[in-house]
DODOBA-361607 format. One record per residue (C-alpha): residue number from 1; residue in one letter; x, y, z. Coordinates in steps of 0.2 Angstrom, whole numbers, plus 5000, padded with zeros to 4 digits. Example, Ala and Ser with C-alpha at 12.3 -4.5 7.8 and 13.67 -1.06 7.14 Angstrom:
<pts>
@k 1&r A&px 5062&py 4978&pz 5039
@k 2&r S&px 5068&py 4995&pz 5036
</pts>
This chain:
<pts>
@k 1&r M&px 5629&py 5411&pz 5641
@k 2&r K&px 5632&py 5428&pz 5634
@k 3&r A&px 5618&py 5438&pz 5625
@k 4&r A&px 5613&py 5455&pz 5619
@k 5&r V&px 5598&py 5460&pz 5629
@k 6&r Y&px 5588&py 5475&pz 5633
@k 7&r D&px 5576&py 5481&pz 5648
@k 8&r E&px 5567&py 5494&pz 5639
@k 9&r A&px 5564&py 5499&pz 5621
@k 10&r G&px 5574&py 5512&pz 5612
@k 11&r H&px 5589&py 5517&pz 5603
@k 12&r P&px 5603&py 5504&pz 5600
@k 13&r G&px 5611&py 5510&pz 5616
@k 14&r V&px 5598&py 5501&pz 5626
@k 15&r L&px 5607&py 5484&pz 5621
@k 16&r R&px 5618&py 5477&pz 5635
@k 17&r Y&px 5630&py 5462&pz 5633
@k 18&r R&px 5626&py 5451&pz 5649
@k 19&r D&px 5627&py 5434&pz 5656
@k 20&r V&px 5610&py 5426&pz 5656
@k 21&r A&px 5604&py 5408&pz 5660
@k 22&r D&px 5607&py 5395&pz 5647
@k 23&r P&px 5591&py 5390&pz 5637
@k 24&r K&px 5584&py 5372&pz 5639
@k 25&r A&px 5576&py 5362&pz 5625
@k 26&r G&px 5557&py 5359&pz 5627
@k 27&r P&px 5550&py 5343&pz 5621
@k 28&r D&px 5548&py 5349&pz 5603
@k 29&r D&px 5564&py 5361&pz 5603
@k 30&r V&px 5582&py 5360&pz 5599
@k 31&r V&px 5596&py 5371&pz 5607
@k 32&r I&px 5608&py 5379&pz 5594
@k 33&r A&px 5625&py 5385&pz 5598
@k 34&r T&px 5624&py 5400&pz 5586
@k 35&r A&px 5638&py 5403&pz 5574
@k 36&r A&px 5631&py 5418&pz 5564
@k 37&r I&px 5617&py 5430&pz 5569
@k 38&r S&px 5608&py 5439&pz 5555
@k 39&r I&px 5601&py 5456&pz 5560
@k 40&r E&px 5584&py 5458&pz 5552
@k 41&r G&px 5573&py 5473&pz 5550
@k 42&r G&px 5561&py 5466&pz 5563
@k 43&r D&px 5575&py 5465&pz 5576
@k 44&r L&px 5578&py 5484&pz 5574
@k 45&r I&px 5559&py 5488&pz 5575
@k 46&r N&px 5556&py 5477&pz 5590
@k 47&r R&px 5571&py 5484&pz 5599
@k 48&r R&px 5566&py 5502&pz 5595
@k 49&r S&px 5547&py 5501&pz 5598
@k 50&r V&px 5542&py 5485&pz 5608
@k 51&r A&px 5543&py 5485&pz 5627
@k 52&r P&px 5551&py 5469&pz 5633
@k 53&r P&px 5540&py 5457&pz 5642
@k 54&r C&px 5553&py 5454&pz 5655
@k 55&r P&px 5571&py 5460&pz 5660
@k 56&r S&px 5586&py 5455&pz 5650
@k 57&r W&px 5575&py 5451&pz 5635
@k 58&r I&px 5584&py 5444&pz 5620
@k 59&r V&px 5579&py 5451&pz 5603
@k 60&r G&px 5582&py 5442&pz 5586
@k 61&r Y&px 5574&py 5432&pz 5572
@k 62&r A&px 5587&py 5423&pz 5563
@k 63&r A&px 5604&py 5413&pz 5566
@k 64&r S&px 5613&py 5398&pz 5561
@k 65&r G&px 5624&py 5386&pz 5570
@k 66&r R&px 5625&py 5368&pz 5577
@k 67&r V&px 5612&py 5358&pz 5587
@k 68&r V&px 5619&py 5355&pz 5604
@k 69&r E&px 5603&py 5348&pz 5613
@k 70&r V&px 5587&py 5339&pz 5606
@k 71&r G&px 5570&py 5339&pz 5614
@k 72&r A&px 5562&py 5322&pz 5618
@k 73&r N&px 5549&py 5323&pz 5604
@k 74&r V&px 5561&py 5328&pz 5591
@k 75&r S&px 5566&py 5315&pz 5578
@k 76&r N&px 5572&py 5325&pz 5563
@k 77&r R&px 5586&py 5334&pz 5571
@k 78&r K&px 5601&py 5327&pz 5580
@k 79&r V&px 5616&py 5334&pz 5590
@k 80&r G&px 5629&py 5341&pz 5578
@k 81&r D&px 5617&py 5345&pz 5564
@k 82&r A&px 5621&py 5362&pz 5555
@k 83&r V&px 5605&py 5372&pz 5554
@k 84&r T&px 5598&py 5389&pz 5551
@k 85&r A&px 5583&py 5394&pz 5561
@k 86&r F&px 5569&py 5407&pz 5563
@k 87&r N&px 5560&py 5412&pz 5579
@k 88&r M&px 5551&py 5428&pz 5585
@k 89&r Q&px 5565&py 5431&pz 5598
@k 90&r G&px 5581&py 5425&pz 5605
@k 91&r S&px 5594&py 5424&pz 5592
@k 92&r H&px 5606&py 5438&pz 5599
@k 93&r A&px 5614&py 5425&pz 5610
@k 94&r E&px 5627&py 5411&pz 5611
@k 95&r L&px 5613&py 5398&pz 5613
@k 96&r W&px 5596&py 5398&pz 5606
@k 97&r A&px 5581&py 5386&pz 5610
@k 98&r V&px 5569&py 5386&pz 5595
@k 99&r P&px 5556&py 5373&pz 5589
@k 100&r A&px 5563&py 5360&pz 5578
@k 101&r N&px 5551&py 5364&pz 5564
@k 102&r H&px 5558&py 5382&pz 5564
@k 103&r T&px 5575&py 5375&pz 5558
@k 104&r W&px 5582&py 5369&pz 5541
@k 105&r V&px 5597&py 5358&pz 5538
@k 106&r V&px 5612&py 5368&pz 5530
@k 107&r P&px 5620&py 5359&pz 5515
@k 108&r S&px 5638&py 5356&pz 5516
@k 109&r G&px 5648&py 5370&pz 5509
@k 110&r V&px 5636&py 5384&pz 5514
@k 111&r D&px 5645&py 5396&pz 5526
@k 112&r A&px 5636&py 5400&pz 5543
@k 113&r A&px 5634&py 5419&pz 5539
@k 114&r S&px 5625&py 5416&pz 5522
@k 115&r A&px 5614&py 5402&pz 5530
@k 116&r A&px 5609&py 5414&pz 5544
@k 117&r A&px 5604&py 5428&pz 5531
@k 118&r V&px 5596&py 5418&pz 5517
@k 119&r L&px 5581&py 5412&pz 5527
@k 120&r I&px 5571&py 5428&pz 5529
@k 121&r S&px 5578&py 5438&pz 5515
@k 122&r F&px 5577&py 5425&pz 5501
@k 123&r G&px 5562&py 5416&pz 5509
@k 124&r T&px 5552&py 5433&pz 5509
@k 125&r A&px 5557&py 5438&pz 5492
@k 126&r H&px 5552&py 5421&pz 5484
@k 127&r H&px 5535&py 5422&pz 5493
@k 128&r C&px 5532&py 5439&pz 5487
@k 129&r L&px 5537&py 5436&pz 5469
@k 130&r F&px 5529&py 5419&pz 5466
@k 131&r A&px 5517&py 5412&pz 5479
@k 132&r K&px 5509&py 5429&pz 5482
@k 133&r S&px 5509&py 5438&pz 5465
@k 134&r G&px 5513&py 5424&pz 5452
@k 135&r L&px 5527&py 5432&pz 5443
@k 136&r R&px 5528&py 5427&pz 5425
@k 137&r S&px 5543&py 5427&pz 5413
@k 138&r G&px 5543&py 5444&pz 5403
@k 139&r E&px 5534&py 5454&pz 5416
@k 140&r T&px 5542&py 5470&pz 5423
@k 141&r V&px 5546&py 5470&pz 5441
@k 142&r L&px 5550&py 5486&pz 5451
@k 143&r I&px 5560&py 5483&pz 5467
@k 144&r Q&px 5560&py 5496&pz 5481
@k 145&r A&px 5575&py 5496&pz 5493
@k 146&r A&px 5585&py 5485&pz 5481
@k 147&r A&px 5601&py 5487&pz 5492
@k 148&r G&px 5592&py 5479&pz 5507
@k 149&r G&px 5592&py 5460&pz 5511
@k 150&r V&px 5575&py 5457&pz 5503
@k 151&r G&px 5578&py 5468&pz 5489
@k 152&r L&px 5594&py 5460&pz 5484
@k 153&r A&px 5586&py 5443&pz 5485
@k 154&r A&px 5571&py 5449&pz 5474
@k 155&r V&px 5582&py 5456&pz 5461
@k 156&r Q&px 5591&py 5439&pz 5459
@k 157&r L&px 5576&py 5428&pz 5459
@k 158&r A&px 5566&py 5439&pz 5448
@k 159&r A&px 5580&py 5440&pz 5435
@k 160&r Q&px 5582&py 5421&pz 5435
@k 161&r A&px 5563&py 5419&pz 5432
@k 162&r G&px 5565&py 5429&pz 5416
@k 163&r A&px 5557&py 5446&pz 5422
@k 164&r R&px 5563&py 5463&pz 5417
@k 165&r V&px 5570&py 5470&pz 5434
@k 166&r I&px 5570&py 5489&pz 5438
@k 167&r A&px 5579&py 5491&pz 5455
@k 168&r I&px 5578&py 5507&pz 5466
@k 169&r A&px 5593&py 5511&pz 5477
@k 170&r S&px 5606&py 5525&pz 5479
@k 171&r G&px 5624&py 5526&pz 5478
@k 172&r E&px 5635&py 5522&pz 5463
@k 173&r R&px 5643&py 5506&pz 5471
@k 174&r R&px 5627&py 5499&pz 5476
@k 175&r L&px 5619&py 5502&pz 5459
@k 176&r E&px 5634&py 5493&pz 5451
@k 177&r I&px 5632&py 5478&pz 5462
@k 178&r I&px 5613&py 5477&pz 5460
@k 179&r S&px 5616&py 5478&pz 5441
@k 180&r S&px 5628&py 5464&pz 5442
@k 181&r L&px 5615&py 5453&pz 5451
@k 182&r G&px 5603&py 5454&pz 5437
@k 183&r A&px 5594&py 5471&pz 5437
@k 184&r D&px 5590&py 5477&pz 5419
@k 185&r H&px 5588&py 5495&pz 5425
@k 186&r V&px 5594&py 5504&pz 5441
@k 187&r I&px 5587&py 5520&pz 5447
@k 188&r D&px 5596&py 5531&pz 5459
@k 189&r R&px 5582&py 5537&pz 5471
@k 190&r A&px 5593&py 5552&pz 5477
@k 191&r S&px 5594&py 5560&pz 5460
@k 192&r S&px 5579&py 5554&pz 5450
@k 193&r D&px 5560&py 5555&pz 5450
@k 194&r V&px 5557&py 5536&pz 5452
@k 195&r V&px 5539&py 5536&pz 5445
@k 196&r E&px 5544&py 5547&pz 5430
@k 197&r A&px 5559&py 5535&pz 5427
@k 198&r V&px 5548&py 5520&pz 5428
@k 199&r Q&px 5536&py 5527&pz 5416
@k 200&r Q&px 5550&py 5531&pz 5404
@k 201&r I&px 5557&py 5513&pz 5405
@k 202&r T&px 5540&py 5505&pz 5402
@k 203&r N&px 5534&py 5517&pz 5389
@k 204&r G&px 5521&py 5524&pz 5401
@k 205&r K&px 5514&py 5507&pz 5406
@k 206&r G&px 5521&py 5506&pz 5423
@k 207&r A&px 5527&py 5490&pz 5432
@k 208&r D&px 5517&py 5474&pz 5432
@k 209&r L&px 5523&py 5470&pz 5449
@k 210&r V&px 5530&py 5481&pz 5463
@k 211&r I&px 5539&py 5474&pz 5478
@k 212&r D&px 5540&py 5487&pz 5493
@k 213&r P&px 5549&py 5482&pz 5509
@k 214&r V&px 5550&py 5501&pz 5514
@k 215&r G&px 5532&py 5506&pz 5519
@k 216&r A&px 5535&py 5524&pz 5518
@k 217&r T&px 5536&py 5523&pz 5499
@k 218&r L&px 5519&py 5515&pz 5496
@k 219&r P&px 5511&py 5530&pz 5487
@k 220&r M&px 5526&py 5531&pz 5475
@k 221&r S&px 5525&py 5512&pz 5472
@k 222&r L&px 5507&py 5512&pz 5468
@k 223&r A&px 5510&py 5527&pz 5456
@k 224&r A&px 5523&py 5516&pz 5447
@k 225&r T&px 5511&py 5501&pz 5446
@k 226&r A&px 5503&py 5497&pz 5430
@k 227&r H&px 5484&py 5496&pz 5427
@k 228&r E&px 5479&py 5479&pz 5433
@k 229&r G&px 5496&py 5477&pz 5441
@k 230&r R&px 5501&py 5470&pz 5458
@k 231&r L&px 5509&py 5479&pz 5473
@k 232&r V&px 5516&py 5468&pz 5487
@k 233&r F&px 5521&py 5477&pz 5503
@k 234&r V&px 5532&py 5468&pz 5516
@k 235&r G&px 5539&py 5475&pz 5532
@k 236&r N&px 5541&py 5493&pz 5536
@k 237&r A&px 5559&py 5497&pz 5535
@k 238&r G&px 5555&py 5515&pz 5533
@k 239&r G&px 5546&py 5516&pz 5550
@k 240&r G&px 5531&py 5526&pz 5554
@k 241&r G&px 5513&py 5522&pz 5549
@k 242&r L&px 5507&py 5513&pz 5534
@k 243&r S&px 5494&py 5524&pz 5526
@k 244&r L&px 5488&py 5524&pz 5508
@k 245&r D&px 5474&py 5532&pz 5497
@k 246&r L&px 5466&py 5517&pz 5489
@k 247&r W&px 5455&py 5526&pz 5477
@k 248&r P&px 5468&py 5526&pz 5463
@k 249&r A&px 5471&py 5508&pz 5466
@k 250&r M&px 5453&py 5504&pz 5464
@k 251&r Q&px 5451&py 5515&pz 5448
@k 252&r S&px 5466&py 5506&pz 5440
@k 253&r N&px 5460&py 5488&pz 5445
@k 254&r Q&px 5476&py 5485&pz 5454
@k 255&r T&px 5479&py 5472&pz 5467
@k 256&r L&px 5488&py 5475&pz 5484
@k 257&r H&px 5495&py 5460&pz 5494
@k 258&r G&px 5503&py 5461&pz 5512
@k 259&r V&px 5516&py 5449&pz 5517
@k 260&r F&px 5522&py 5445&pz 5535
@k 261&r M&px 5533&py 5430&pz 5534
@k 262&r G&px 5534&py 5425&pz 5552
@k 263&r P&px 5518&py 5414&pz 5553
@k 264&r L&px 5521&py 5407&pz 5535
@k 265&r L&px 5538&py 5399&pz 5539
@k 266&r E&px 5528&py 5384&pz 5547
@k 267&r R&px 5519&py 5380&pz 5531
@k 268&r H&px 5525&py 5365&pz 5522
@k 269&r D&px 5526&py 5374&pz 5505
@k 270&r V&px 5536&py 5388&pz 5512
@k 271&r R&px 5548&py 5376&pz 5522
@k 272&r S&px 5551&py 5367&pz 5506
@k 273&r T&px 5555&py 5383&pz 5497
@k 274&r I&px 5568&py 5387&pz 5510
@k 275&r D&px 5576&py 5370&pz 5508
@k 276&r D&px 5577&py 5373&pz 5489
@k 277&r L&px 5585&py 5391&pz 5492
@k 278&r L&px 5598&py 5383&pz 5503
@k 279&r I&px 5602&py 5370&pz 5489
@k 280&r A&px 5603&py 5385&pz 5477
@k 281&r L&px 5614&py 5394&pz 5489
@k 282&r G&px 5626&py 5379&pz 5490
@k 283&r K&px 5627&py 5378&pz 5471
@k 284&r G&px 5631&py 5396&pz 5469
@k 285&r N&px 5615&py 5400&pz 5460
@k 286&r I&px 5610&py 5414&pz 5472
@k 287&r Q&px 5622&py 5425&pz 5482
@k 288&r V&px 5619&py 5433&pz 5500
@k 289&r I&px 5627&py 5450&pz 5501
@k 290&r I&px 5635&py 5454&pz 5518
@k 291&r E&px 5640&py 5471&pz 5522
@k 292&r K&px 5649&py 5469&pz 5538
@k 293&r T&px 5652&py 5458&pz 5553
@k 294&r F&px 5652&py 5462&pz 5571
@k 295&r P&px 5655&py 5452&pz 5587
@k 296&r L&px 5640&py 5449&pz 5597
@k 297&r S&px 5648&py 5459&pz 5611
@k 298&r Q&px 5646&py 5474&pz 5600
@k 299&r A&px 5628&py 5472&pz 5597
@k 300&r R&px 5623&py 5490&pz 5600
@k 301&r D&px 5636&py 5496&pz 5587
@k 302&r A&px 5630&py 5483&pz 5575
@k 303&r H&px 5612&py 5489&pz 5577
@k 304&r D&px 5617&py 5507&pz 5575
@k 305&r F&px 5626&py 5503&pz 5559
@k 306&r A&px 5611&py 5493&pz 5552
@k 307&r E&px 5600&py 5508&pz 5556
@k 308&r K&px 5611&py 5523&pz 5551
@k 309&r A&px 5623&py 5516&pz 5537
@k 310&r K&px 5610&py 5510&pz 5525
@k 311&r P&px 5621&py 5494&pz 5522
@k 312&r L&px 5621&py 5484&pz 5506
@k 313&r G&px 5613&py 5467&pz 5511
@k 314&r R&px 5614&py 5460&pz 5529
@k 315&r I&px 5624&py 5464&pz 5545
@k 316&r I&px 5630&py 5448&pz 5554
@k 317&r M&px 5635&py 5446&pz 5572
@k 318&r T&px 5646&py 5431&pz 5578
@k 319&r P&px 5647&py 5425&pz 5596
</pts>
């Protein structure tokens, strides 16, 4: 099969499109013929900074496709099933072996690209908003990086839950689309002081809940959080270290939560949430935004675009 692989960590140019051995299903695995591969933030971080454990290492967290092989112990999947899947590596390939319990059946009518992208973006946003921080109707939610996959998902889910949504992004087109998805207020970070703008919108109170997928913006996010408010930090899209002076948070009785979705996707409640989100996607209740699609053979260009172009939503690759 063909795959996008790398032999050393670095810039997108380290990716090579090569022939590699086809994967085989272990007893608890399925093999998926990928139809759409979602480039996730973790894919970029891993390729950039994590040395591969062996040559021709295949990066990638998320993809959708059809099951072509089923392991001996697997009873809940069959050849031909349309699924979306998560694993810690291997999605950037024509074939992908993953544990069967890392897959979800895709409802009829949901396209492969949306199915690939919804799992991590909406799954993460839902966990941050509800399971981790208990969002309630009427609360004010501030969403950093609202033009990213997790941000766009959080805007939609928070608005549908009855929250007042303040979204941070840049660029007129992006802000218009974010507003159309349910944001009550949009702040252009390129031309506004975010903390000052949030204070004005909330009459000096701050946001009850802040979702921060960036990392580098944590001091700003904390400054915009209300007394006794909650800050959820997830991922590190901004790169660099995650450092924060916690003294102001203690003085304001604020609560900070960290979220890393990888291990959580095996939990029954999280798996059920993903099933519900796929159903919502099929009904048109939520929308996956895809900026651009590349062939897998152009994986280095796709990664370069994802890193430099600051896309709206997700980048997809197709074998």
